[in-house]
N, C-alpha and C positions, 0 to 999 in steps of 0.2 A: 644654782642652776645645774651643776654637775650632779649634785645629790638627787635633784628632782628627776633628771634624765635617767639616772640609775634606777630609781624607783619604778618608772614607767617601763624600762627595759625588762625588769624582773616581774612585771605584772602577770604574765602567763602562769607563773608558779603559784599564784594565788587563786587560780580558777577553781580548783577543788574546794578551797576554803570558802569561796563565794557560795557554792552550792550547799555547804554544810555549816555555814558560819554562825547561825543563831545560837548564842549561848543562853540557855534558859535555866534558871534556878528557881525551884518552887519548894516552899516549906510550909508546914501547917503548925500553928501554935495555938494553944488554948488560952482564953482569958475568961473573966467572969461572965461575959456575954455570949460565949460560944466559941466557935473556931474562926480564926482569922487566917486567910491564905495570903502568904507573901510570894509574889511572883516577880522574877527579874528576867528581862530580855535585853541583850546588848543593843543599845540605841533607842530603846523604848522605856528605859528606866525601871524603877522598882514600884510595884503595885501592891497595895494592901486592900483586900476586899473581903467582905463577909460572904459566906457560902450561900446565903439566901438572896444575894444580890441587893441587899439593903443599902450598901454604900461601897464606893471605891475611892482610893486615894492613890495618886501617881506622882512620883518625883523623878524628874529627868533633867538633863542639861547637856550642853555641848560647848566646845571651844573651836574657834577658827583662827588659825594663824596665817597671815597673808604676807606676800612679798610683791612689791610693785616697782617697776622701773619705767620711766617715761622718757622718750626721745623726741625732740623737736627737729624738724628739717632745718638745716642750716645752723644748728647749734651742736657743738661737739660734746656738750655735757650730758650726762645721764642723771636724771632726778629719780632717786630710789628711796624706798622706805620699807621697813618691816613694821607690822603692827598686829595687835590682837583685834581682829575685825569684829568678832563677837565672842562674848563669854556669858552664856545664858543659863539661867536656872529657872525651871518651871514646876510649880506645884499646882495640881489640878485634881478635881474629883467630882463625885456626884453622890446624891443621897435620895432616899425614898424612891427607890426603883428607877433612878435617872430623871426624876421630875425636877430636881434642883441640882444645879451644877455651879462650879466656880473655877476660876483660874487666877493665879498670881505668877507673873513672869518678870524677871529682872535681867538686865544686861550690865555686867560689871565692867565691860570695856568702855561704855559710855562714848562710843565713837563720835567724834566731832571734828571733821576735817574742813569745816567751812560751809558755805551755803550749799544746800543740796543734801545734807545728811542730818539725820535725826540724832539728837543727843538726849541724855537723861537715863537714869538707871531703871525707872519703872516703865515697863512696856504694857503688860496686861494686868488689869485688876477689875474683875467683873463677877457678877452673880447672874445666873440665868434660871428661868423657870419655864417648864414645859407643861402647860395645862392639859394638852392633848398631843397625841402623836403627830409629828409633822409641823408643830408650831412652837416657837420659843420666844420669850421676852428676856432681853439681856440689858442690865443696867451697869454702867461703869465705863472703864476705858478698854478699848479693843480696836483692832483694825476695822476700818470702815468699808462696807461693800460698795460705796460710791467711787472708790478708786479703781484703776485698771486691774485686770484679773491677776497679774503677776504679784501685786501687793497682797493678795489673799493667799498666796502660796508660801508655805513655811520656809524660813531662811536656810535650814539645813538640807533642803532638798533641791536647791537651785541647780539647773543644768550647767550654768557657767559660774565663774568665780563670784560675780555679783549681779545684782538686778540690772535691767536695762536702764538707759538714760530716760526713757519715757516715765518710769517710776520716779526718778529723781526730779524731772522737770515739773510734773503735774501732781504727784502723789502727796496726800496729806498724812498717810500712814495710819496713825492712831488718833482717835478722838474720844471725848467723854460725853456720854448721853444715853439715850434709849435706842435699842436695836431690836427690831421685830423681824424674825426670819421664819419662812415657811417652806415646806417641801411636800408637794402633793402629786400623786400619781394621776395622770390624765387619760391614759388608756392602758393597754395590757403591758406596756413597758416604758412609755415616755413619762417624764417628770417635769413639773413646773416649780421653780424656786423663787418666790418673790421676797423682797426685803424692803423694809421701811426704816428710816433713820432720822432721829432728831438729836442734834448735839449742840453744844454751846459754840461751836465753830472756831474754837481757839486751840485746837490740837490737843496734845497730851497734857495731863494735869500738871500744874505748876503751883508754886506758893505765891505767885504774883497775881495782881488783879486781872480779871478776864475782861475782854472788850467786845464791843459790837453786839449783834443780836444772835438769834439762833441760826443754825444751819439745817436745812431740810433736804432730804434726798431719798432715793430709792434705787433698787436694782431688780431686774427680773431675768432669770436664767431659764433656758429651755434645754432639756436633755432628751432628744428624740429617740435615742438608742438605748436608754436605760442608764442606771447609775454606774459610775466608775467603780472599780474594785479597790479596796484598801485605801480609801481616802484619796483616790487618784485625782480628784478635782483640785485638791490643795497641795499637790506635789508635782514638781516638774520631772520630765523624763518618764518613760513607761517602764518602771522597774518591774511591775508584775506582768508585763507583756500581755496586754489585754487580748483575750482569745477571740473576741468579736469587736468590731469598731465601736468606739465610744466618742461622743461629741457633746459639747456644751456650748451654747451660743447665748450671749447676754448683752444687756445694755444697762447703763446707769446714768442718773442725772442728779445734780445737787445744786442748791441755791443757798449761798451764804449771805445773810443779811447783815452787812457791816463787817468788813474784814480788816484786820490789822496786821496782815502779813502778805506775802507774795502769792500764795496759792489757795487762800480761802480756808485755812484751818491747819496750819503746820507750826507756826511760831507766833502765837498770839501776842500782840503788844509790840512787835518789832517795828511796825510802821504806823504812825498815828497822825491824824489830821483834826483840825478844829474849825468851828465856824466863827463868825464875827463876835459871838457871845462867849467864846472860849469853851464851848461845849464840843464833845467829840462828834465829828461828822465823818463817816467812813464809807468807802465805796462798797458795792456789792460784787460778788463773784459767782459766776455760773460755769458749770462744767458738764460736758457730755462725754460719755465713754461707751464704746462698743467693742466687744471682744469675743473670741472663741478659743476653744482648746479641743484638740483631737488626738486620740491615742489608738494604736493598733499594732500588736505584735512587735513591740519594741520601738516603733516609730512614734514620735510625738511632734505636734505642730501647735504653735501658739501665735495668735494674731491679736493686736490691740490698736485701737484708735482713740484719740482724745482731742477735744476742742474746748477752749475756754473763752469767756467773755467777761467784761467788767462794765458796771454801770456806776458812773461817777456823779454824785450829787452836786448841784450848782451851789450849795450852801458852804462848801469848803473854801476857806479863806486863808488858813494857816497850816503849816506843817511843823511837826515836832522833830527837832534835831535829836541826835543820839545823846547829847548831854542834857536834854530836857528843855532847852530853850526853844523858842518858836521863831518862825520866819514867814513872811508873806511873799517871798521870792519863789516863783514857780517857773523861772526861765521862760516867761512869756505866756505859755498856754497851760492853764491849771490841769485840765483833763488829760492832755497829752503827757504832762510831767508825771501825773499819778499813774497812768497806764504803763509808762516806761519803767515803773518800779514793780510791776506785777507780771506773772508768768502768763502771757496771753498769746494765743496762736493755736496751731494744730500740730499733731505728731502721730506717727504710727510706728509700731514695732512688730516685726515678724521674726520668729525663730523656730528652728527645727532641729531634731536630733534623732539619733538611733542608739538604742541600748542593746548591746550584745548580751548573749546568755551568760557570759563570764563576768559581767559587771563593768565592762569597758564601754564608754560612751563617746561618740563624736557629735559635736553640736556647732551650729552656726546661727548668727543673728545679724539683722540689719535694722537700724533705727533711723528714722528721718523726721526732721522738724521743719515747719514753715511758720516762723514767728510773725506776729503782727508788726506793723511799722513801728508802733510804740509798745514795747514789751521788754521786760527784763531778760527775756530769752536772747536779746541782742547784746547783753553785757559782755564786754571784751574779755574779762578775766575768768569769770565762772562759767559762762555759756558761749554764745556766738559760734557754736559748733553744731552743724545741722545734719551731718551724716556720720554714722558710726557703723563700721563693719567689724564683726567679731567672729573668730573661730576658736574652738576649744576642745580639749580632750579631758576625760575624767576616768578615774578608776574607783569603783565602789567595792570595798572589801566585804561589805555585808549588805543584805537586802533591806535592812532597817536604817540605812544611811548612817550607821554608827561611825564608820571610818571611810573617808574618801580623800582622794588626791585629785587636784584639778589644776589645769594650766590653760591660759587663754591669751590670745593676741588681739588687740583692738586697734584698728586703723581709723583715725579721726580726721575729717575734713574741717580745717579751720577757716572761718570766714575772714576777710580782710580786716586788719586791726586787732585780731585776737592777741591775747597776751599769755605768757607762760606763768608758772607758779611764782615767779619773782616779779610779776607785773611788767615784764619787758615785752614789747611788741615783737611777734615772730612772723616770719615771711612765709613759712611753709606749714605743712600738716604735721601731725604727731602720731607716734606709735606707742602703745602701752602694752607691756608684758606683765601678766599677773599669774601668781601661783597661790595655791591654798592647800592646807592640810586641815582636815576636820576630824575631831574625835568626840564621840558622844557616849554617854553612859545610860 
């Protein structure tokens, strides 16, 4: 804590470094095929490219070390932990003048803190093809556009220490399938960006059997004021300080035919049901998302809304326990029991921030949920918290997000019956303090 405060107190000394921070190294080497240009920029990795633009290869990565301490009202104990939140390596590139692209990204931290977090080393693994300008076909594993907008923003550019709880409650994060994305200019400056998705609906790739049917979805984004600068749509905070207002408004919908998890495509195989013939019979999951992002002169604003439903077939007669055995006991009402194990309800997230010219940022966030009567959002241990208030400060030492320091405080309203991390019922609300140091290369 003292070390972090010392770093923030000394931040003005880094102001000049922020203006001139980009460390760029370029060399030219010859091989049998001509000249290969090697280019390195701090935070954006090393790039190998052919001078004729025939291909590009980029290697980059980053680490995030976090500290968190949690305090419950009426409890004198502090629950604290250090962890490597993310340790990521990404290899990407393109060939044939950008018509073919690929990405392979791994996370060596394999964060797994319980329900609500994605685990697994493999993050992205896909190949894309662009037959014409403004249209691409991608096959493999990647983030899905049917999630809320924040989940399409890269992790190393987040305004606050971590994503909002809306992303945790409703997001499926990454899926395996076919992704079709477009970008079309509709007048002298406005753009329309539609997306269509067909995945297997079981989340990230695994070595286990996949369950259920396909997941179908789409998104459409409208940018009435033109494109953001420097990938601004996929980054939080207005690092480039947009000189004219920029806005994107979007909506997405997805339908999962037969889901075996809580969110329709996050942890396939986690929850299974059978019919009277011992055949799989699974509920369907539907999700609607609406969101927007605005940036202008250092100010940024992000708003998101999500709603989910479930359709439970009447053919379900058995549930599969964690040990593989089955039971016909559904505590009275089969449909209500099944819905109580799924993330059902509505929620919205609104956050805003201001980025000063010296790389100092102040940000705030409010997230609210309205769970259905029968929903896992009422689970006393992992959820049952419907209001989150967060404030944070950040210092970016480079414009490429290569090095940043962040601290935030989250105030959480606990509903009656909520439990702490030791499964003990608590009477009051909780406060969470988080800090993070990020280093990219």
